[in-house]
TORPA-4810 file (N, C-alpha, C, O; in nm, 3 decimals):
<nodes>
NODE_1_0.527_0.223_0.141_0.546_0.370_0.066_0.479_0.459_0.077_0.357_0.470_0.076_M
NODE_2_0.578_0.544_0.091_0.464_0.701_0.074_0.509_0.727_-0.024_0.630_0.706_-0.036_N
NODE_3_0.414_0.800_-0.168_0.456_0.845_-0.247_0.427_0.985_-0.272_0.390_1.034_-0.379_A
NODE_4_0.459_1.072_-0.103_0.451_1.209_-0.112_0.553_1.258_-0.230_0.516_1.323_-0.328_D
NODE_5_0.681_1.218_-0.206_0.782_1.303_-0.307_0.744_1.246_-0.449_0.783_1.314_-0.543_A
NODE_6_0.685_1.150_-0.474_0.622_1.130_-0.652_0.523_1.214_-0.652_0.531_1.284_-0.753_L
NODE_7_0.438_1.241_-0.589_0.304_1.335_-0.561_0.372_1.477_-0.637_0.351_1.529_-0.747_R
NODE_8_0.452_1.508_-0.538_0.537_1.629_-0.532_0.619_1.687_-0.693_0.635_1.791_-0.758_S
NODE_9_0.649_1.553_-0.697_0.743_1.598_-0.858_0.653_1.591_-0.917_0.669_1.691_-0.988_A
NODE_10_0.517_1.527_-0.963_0.440_1.568_-1.080_0.379_1.667_-1.042_0.310_1.717_-1.131_Y
NODE_11_0.375_1.727_-0.926_0.249_1.886_-0.914_0.385_2.005_-0.978_0.352_2.110_-1.032_E
NODE_12_0.500_1.974_-0.965_0.609_2.071_-1.007_0.606_2.091_-1.149_0.621_2.194_-1.215_K
NODE_13_0.573_1.921_-1.198_0.594_1.901_-1.361_0.467_1.972_-1.420_0.473_2.046_-1.518_F
NODE_14_0.346_1.942_-1.347_0.220_1.985_-1.408_0.257_2.133_-1.415_0.261_2.181_-1.529_F
NODE_15_0.283_2.209_-1.316_0.271_2.371_-1.283_0.360_2.401_-1.432_0.322_2.480_-1.519_E
NODE_16_0.471_2.328_-1.435_0.557_2.394_-1.553_0.514_2.361_-1.689_0.537_2.434_-1.785_V
NODE_17_0.442_2.232_-1.697_0.384_2.219_-1.828_0.228_2.261_-1.865_0.170_2.217_-1.965_A
NODE_18_0.160_2.365_-1.756_0.030_2.481_-1.784_0.118_2.570_-1.812_0.064_2.618_-1.912_A
NODE_19_0.217_2.630_-1.798_0.280_2.738_-1.832_0.218_2.761_-1.971_0.198_2.664_-2.044_L
NODE_20_0.187_2.889_-2.010_0.117_2.956_-2.158_0.252_2.908_-2.248_0.240_2.831_-2.343_P
NODE_21_0.379_2.963_-2.207_0.483_3.048_-2.342_0.578_2.937_-2.318_0.699_2.940_-2.294_D
NODE_22_0.498_2.842_-2.331_0.642_2.702_-2.359_0.672_2.720_-2.520_0.583_2.731_-2.604_L
NODE_23_0.765_2.722_-2.539_0.815_2.735_-2.721_0.895_2.612_-2.743_0.898_2.512_-2.671_G
NODE_24_0.958_2.634_-2.853_1.059_2.510_-2.922_1.141_2.508_-2.868_1.198_2.603_-2.814_E
NODE_25_1.180_2.348_-2.868_1.389_2.397_-2.801_1.437_2.387_-2.875_1.431_2.329_-2.984_A
NODE_26_1.561_2.510_-2.770_1.635_2.576_-2.917_1.817_2.491_-2.926_1.925_2.549_-2.935_T
NODE_27_1.781_2.303_-2.918_1.852_2.235_-2.933_1.783_2.134_-3.042_1.852_2.041_-3.086_D
NODE_28_1.681_2.147_-3.075_1.579_2.054_-3.195_1.565_1.963_-3.109_1.577_1.848_-3.149_G
NODE_29_1.531_1.991_-2.944_1.453_1.834_-2.882_1.341_1.848_-2.885_1.285_1.882_-2.989_G
NODE_30_1.264_1.823_-2.749_1.121_1.799_-2.736_1.061_1.904_-2.710_1.100_1.961_-2.609_W
NODE_31_0.962_1.959_-2.778_0.837_2.047_-2.711_0.780_1.970_-2.666_0.759_1.851_-2.692_N
NODE_32_0.728_2.085_-2.540_0.644_2.051_-2.444_0.548_1.911_-2.498_0.564_1.798_-2.451_A
NODE_33_0.447_1.947_-2.606_0.369_1.831_-2.602_0.414_1.691_-2.641_0.352_1.585_-2.652_D
NODE_34_0.567_1.730_-2.662_0.641_1.611_-2.679_0.705_1.536_-2.575_0.716_1.413_-2.569_Q
NODE_35_0.751_1.631_-2.486_0.750_1.531_-2.355_0.619_1.524_-2.240_0.626_1.448_-2.143_V
NODE_36_0.535_1.586_-2.255_0.373_1.505_-2.213_0.357_1.370_-2.246_0.347_1.272_-2.173_L
NODE_37_0.355_1.380_-2.361_0.322_1.256_-2.467_0.424_1.139_-2.389_0.395_1.030_-2.340_A
NODE_38_0.546_1.206_-2.400_0.676_1.055_-2.327_0.654_1.046_-2.180_0.702_0.950_-2.120_H
NODE_39_0.603_1.113_-2.134_0.556_1.099_-1.954_0.436_1.004_-1.978_0.439_0.888_-1.937_V
NODE_40_0.328_1.058_-2.048_0.190_0.911_-2.043_0.223_0.858_-2.111_0.120_0.795_-2.138_L
NODE_41_0.369_0.787_-2.239_0.383_0.706_-2.285_0.269_0.670_-2.442_0.224_0.566_-2.488_S
NODE_42_0.261_0.802_-2.480_0.120_0.800_-2.569_0.216_0.881_-2.703_0.318_0.950_-2.691_V
NODE_43_0.143_0.845_-2.822_0.192_0.905_-2.959_0.097_1.052_-2.987_0.119_1.173_-2.979_A
NODE_44_-0.016_0.965_-3.023_-0.132_1.064_-3.018_-0.166_1.155_-2.946_-0.183_1.103_-2.836_G
NODE_45_-0.193_1.288_-2.938_-0.285_1.385_-2.821_-0.412_1.473_-2.904_-0.432_1.509_-3.020_H
NODE_46_-0.466_1.481_-2.806_-0.554_1.628_-2.833_-0.488_1.797_-2.760_-0.543_1.863_-2.672_D
NODE_47_-0.393_1.820_-2.811_-0.359_1.934_-2.702_-0.337_1.964_-2.593_-0.437_1.939_-2.527_G
NODE_48_-0.227_2.021_-2.508_-0.173_2.021_-2.409_-0.263_2.006_-2.290_-0.228_1.927_-2.202_R
NODE_49_-0.353_2.060_-2.280_-0.446_2.042_-2.173_-0.498_1.901_-2.185_-0.507_1.828_-2.086_A
NODE_50_-0.534_1.862_-2.309_-0.575_1.699_-2.308_-0.504_1.605_-2.241_-0.546_1.521_-2.161_G
NODE_51_-0.311_1.638_-2.307_-0.219_1.561_-2.218_-0.198_1.599_-2.074_-0.158_1.526_-1.983_L
NODE_52_-0.219_1.682_-2.072_-0.197_1.720_-1.868_-0.282_1.634_-1.789_-0.245_1.549_-1.708_I
NODE_53_-0.405_1.666_-1.823_-0.502_1.609_-1.767_-0.537_1.438_-1.766_-0.619_1.386_-1.691_G
NODE_54_-0.434_1.353_-1.890_-0.389_1.241_-1.913_-0.316_1.182_-1.806_-0.337_1.089_-1.728_H
NODE_55_-0.192_1.291_-1.835_-0.102_1.256_-1.701_-0.114_1.248_-1.583_-0.073_1.172_-1.496_V
NODE_56_-0.190_1.353_-1.586_-0.268_1.357_-1.426_-0.335_1.227_-1.383_-0.309_1.168_-1.278_R
NODE_57_-0.428_1.187_-1.480_-0.493_1.097_-1.415_-0.422_0.978_-1.391_-0.454_0.903_-1.299_A
NODE_58_-0.327_0.956_-1.468_-0.213_0.828_-1.451_-0.135_0.868_-1.326_-0.112_0.778_-1.245_Q
NODE_59_-0.090_0.990_-1.300_0.000_0.981_-1.204_-0.051_0.921_-1.073_-0.002_0.837_-0.998_A
NODE_60_-0.209_1.019_-1.069_-0.272_0.993_-0.924_-0.311_0.843_-0.917_-0.318_0.788_-0.807_A
NODE_61_-0.337_0.775_-1.033_-0.357_0.592_-1.013_-0.200_0.538_-0.962_-0.177_0.451_-0.878_V
NODE_62_-0.128_0.595_-1.019_0.029_0.546_-1.005_0.053_0.577_-0.802_0.068_0.483_-0.724_L
NODE_63_0.050_0.711_-0.761_0.068_0.735_-0.656_-0.034_0.641_-0.553_-0.002_0.600_-0.442_C
NODE_64_-0.141_0.624_-0.607_-0.230_0.571_-0.516_-0.179_0.397_-0.491_-0.191_0.341_-0.382_D
NODE_65_-0.129_0.338_-0.599_-0.065_0.233_-0.600_0.052_0.253_-0.523_0.060_0.175_-0.427_I
NODE_66_0.136_0.325_-0.534_0.274_0.359_-0.453_0.204_0.373_-0.289_0.237_0.320_-0.183_A
NODE_67_0.151_0.419_-0.304_0.072_0.459_-0.122_0.059_0.301_-0.044_0.098_0.284_0.072_D
NODE_68_0.006_0.206_-0.117_-0.027_0.079_-0.075_0.081_-0.032_-0.060_0.070_-0.133_0.010_R
NODE_69_0.184_0.002_-0.137_0.308_-0.085_-0.140_0.367_-0.098_0.046_0.364_-0.009_0.132_L
NODE_70_0.404_-0.208_0.055_0.492_-0.237_0.122_0.632_-0.259_0.139_0.713_-0.238_0.049_G
NODE_71_0.652_-0.288_0.217_0.840_-0.330_0.228_0.853_-0.468_0.127_0.939_-0.477_0.039_D
NODE_72_0.787_-0.538_0.147_0.765_-0.650_0.113_0.749_-0.649_-0.062_0.810_-0.716_-0.146_E
NODE_73_0.636_-0.538_-0.080_0.599_-0.555_-0.256_0.742_-0.457_-0.284_0.821_-0.518_-0.356_E
NODE_74_0.786_-0.333_-0.247_0.875_-0.288_-0.313_1.026_-0.371_-0.291_1.129_-0.350_-0.355_T
NODE_75_1.011_-0.443_-0.210_1.159_-0.501_-0.246_1.174_-0.591_-0.382_1.279_-0.604_-0.444_S
NODE_76_1.071_-0.639_-0.410_1.074_-0.748_-0.576_1.161_-0.650_-0.639_1.168_-0.528_-0.624_V
NODE_77_1.230_-0.739_-0.719_1.330_-0.704_-0.817_1.254_-0.766_-0.967_1.224_-0.876_-1.013_L
NODE_78_1.243_-0.604_-1.016_1.202_-0.608_-1.191_1.262_-0.578_-1.255_1.321_-0.470_-1.256_V
NODE_79_1.271_-0.710_-1.371_1.370_-0.660_-1.508_1.379_-0.491_-1.557_1.282_-0.428_-1.599_P
NODE_80_1.479_-0.451_-1.546_1.467_-0.310_-1.596_1.600_-0.244_-1.713_1.719_-0.219_-1.695_T
NODE_81_1.511_-0.233_-1.832_1.580_-0.185_-1.901_1.569_-0.034_-1.893_1.465_0.003_-1.840_F
NODE_82_1.652_0.062_-1.932_1.641_0.218_-1.948_1.728_0.233_-2.056_1.843_0.198_-2.080_L
NODE_83_1.625_0.309_-2.128_1.784_0.403_-2.268_1.705_0.541_-2.290_1.586_0.560_-2.316_M
NODE_84_1.821_0.640_-2.268_1.803_0.767_-2.353_1.867_0.803_-2.430_1.989_0.819_-2.426_S
NODE_85_1.777_0.825_-2.534_1.819_0.820_-2.690_1.885_0.673_-2.765_1.820_0.579_-2.810_G
NODE_86_1.993_0.684_-2.763_2.078_0.568_-2.821_2.187_0.492_-2.686_2.283_0.415_-2.696_N
NODE_87_2.125_0.552_-2.572_2.231_0.526_-2.466_2.146_0.472_-2.368_2.062_0.529_-2.298_E
NODE_88_2.195_0.311_-2.377_2.175_0.251_-2.218_2.197_0.266_-2.106_2.309_0.236_-2.066_L
NODE_89_2.093_0.319_-2.011_2.138_0.343_-1.924_2.130_0.264_-1.812_2.198_0.304_-1.718_L
NODE_90_2.048_0.136_-1.791_2.032_0.042_-1.714_1.975_-0.086_-1.759_1.857_-0.081_-1.795_L
NODE_91_2.024_-0.182_-1.762_1.973_-0.317_-1.797_2.036_-0.411_-1.675_2.133_-0.485_-1.685_D
NODE_92_1.962_-0.389_-1.568_1.947_-0.473_-1.457_1.843_-0.502_-1.408_1.757_-0.438_-1.468_Q
NODE_93_1.791_-0.573_-1.319_1.693_-0.564_-1.206_1.687_-0.465_-1.071_1.787_-0.444_-1.003_P
NODE_94_1.611_-0.433_-1.054_1.556_-0.285_-0.980_1.504_-0.348_-0.818_1.423_-0.441_-0.825_M
NODE_95_1.527_-0.323_-0.742_1.389_-0.322_-0.663_1.277_-0.223_-0.713_1.308_-0.105_-0.728_P
NODE_96_1.101_-0.277_-0.748_1.033_-0.166_-0.763_0.996_-0.044_-0.665_0.910_0.036_-0.702_L
NODE_97_1.064_-0.027_-0.532_1.032_0.122_-0.458_1.174_0.200_-0.550_1.161_0.317_-0.586_G
NODE_98_1.279_0.138_-0.576_1.356_0.227_-0.654_1.302_0.300_-0.761_1.312_0.421_-0.786_D
NODE_99_1.233_0.194_-0.834_1.173_0.251_-0.976_1.095_0.380_-0.959_1.123_0.485_-1.017_L
NODE_100_0.957_0.356_-0.842_0.894_0.454_-0.805_1.005_0.548_-0.751_0.994_0.662_-0.794_V
NODE_101_1.078_0.534_-0.692_1.160_0.692_-0.624_1.247_0.717_-0.737_1.308_0.823_-0.727_N
NODE_102_1.273_0.643_-0.853_1.371_0.715_-0.975_1.272_0.810_-1.034_1.319_0.914_-1.081_G
NODE_103_1.134_0.790_-1.039_1.031_0.861_-1.122_1.021_0.984_-1.051_1.016_1.090_-1.113_L
NODE_104_1.016_0.980_-0.944_1.002_1.116_-0.804_1.171_1.199_-0.841_1.165_1.316_-0.879_A
NODE_105_1.281_1.148_-0.830_1.410_1.184_-0.798_1.483_1.202_-0.931_1.572_1.286_-0.944_E
NODE_106_1.450_1.136_-1.010_1.536_1.176_-1.181_1.397_1.212_-1.271_1.369_1.328_-1.302_N
NODE_107_1.315_1.099_-1.309_1.287_1.142_-1.479_1.166_1.227_-1.461_1.104_1.245_-1.566_H
NODE_108_1.117_1.283_-1.357_0.968_1.367_-1.360_1.088_1.507_-1.327_1.057_1.597_-1.405_L
NODE_109_1.172_1.536_-1.268_1.238_1.656_-1.294_1.333_1.683_-1.397_1.357_1.787_-1.458_P
NODE_110_1.376_1.579_-1.403_1.471_1.577_-1.572_1.371_1.645_-1.663_1.388_1.757_-1.711_V
NODE_111_1.257_1.561_-1.684_1.116_1.629_-1.786_1.098_1.761_-1.700_1.114_1.859_-1.772_H
NODE_112_1.085_1.778_-1.638_1.042_1.947_-1.555_1.117_2.025_-1.634_1.066_2.086_-1.728_T
NODE_113_1.272_2.033_-1.600_1.370_2.133_-1.638_1.387_2.137_-1.807_1.431_2.234_-1.868_R
NODE_114_1.335_1.991_-1.876_1.332_2.028_-1.987_1.179_2.125_-2.052_1.178_2.155_-2.171_Q
NODE_115_1.095_2.153_-1.987_1.026_2.183_-1.984_1.025_2.335_-1.947_0.983_2.430_-2.013_L
NODE_116_1.083_2.329_-1.822_1.124_2.510_-1.814_1.227_2.554_-1.864_1.281_2.654_-1.816_T
NODE_117_1.283_2.481_-1.984_1.384_2.557_-2.088_1.322_2.552_-2.197_1.392_2.529_-2.295_D
NODE_118_1.194_2.569_-2.216_1.168_2.567_-2.319_1.075_2.749_-2.342_1.023_2.814_-2.433_L
NODE_119_1.099_2.760_-2.203_1.010_2.892_-2.146_1.121_3.028_-2.225_1.240_3.002_-2.242_R
NODE_120_1.078_3.135_-2.257_1.140_3.229_-2.341_1.256_3.309_-2.261_1.322_3.396_-2.318_P
</nodes>
């Protein structure tokens, strides 16, 4: 598996996350620190720079692992349960490769747009 798309999605995400003028969501949604904590899957944090550092380290490990996955590993079905708020998005097995690609093609771009929308 080639993790270049995932690395690129993370880099775009980090570029926007590091912008100094990210404010509060006008719709009552998450602020930048909350988006970063979600991507990292933690609740507590030590500020935006610390969150970016933690997510960056986690992303590097994930991309390195993805680069090592072969066809056999990427085709393994993984039980998948995805929710957005109270909406069930998916509740069925998915190939591991599709989950990784979903991060690059959907999850990270959605949160990158969410951060971009916090700019004045």
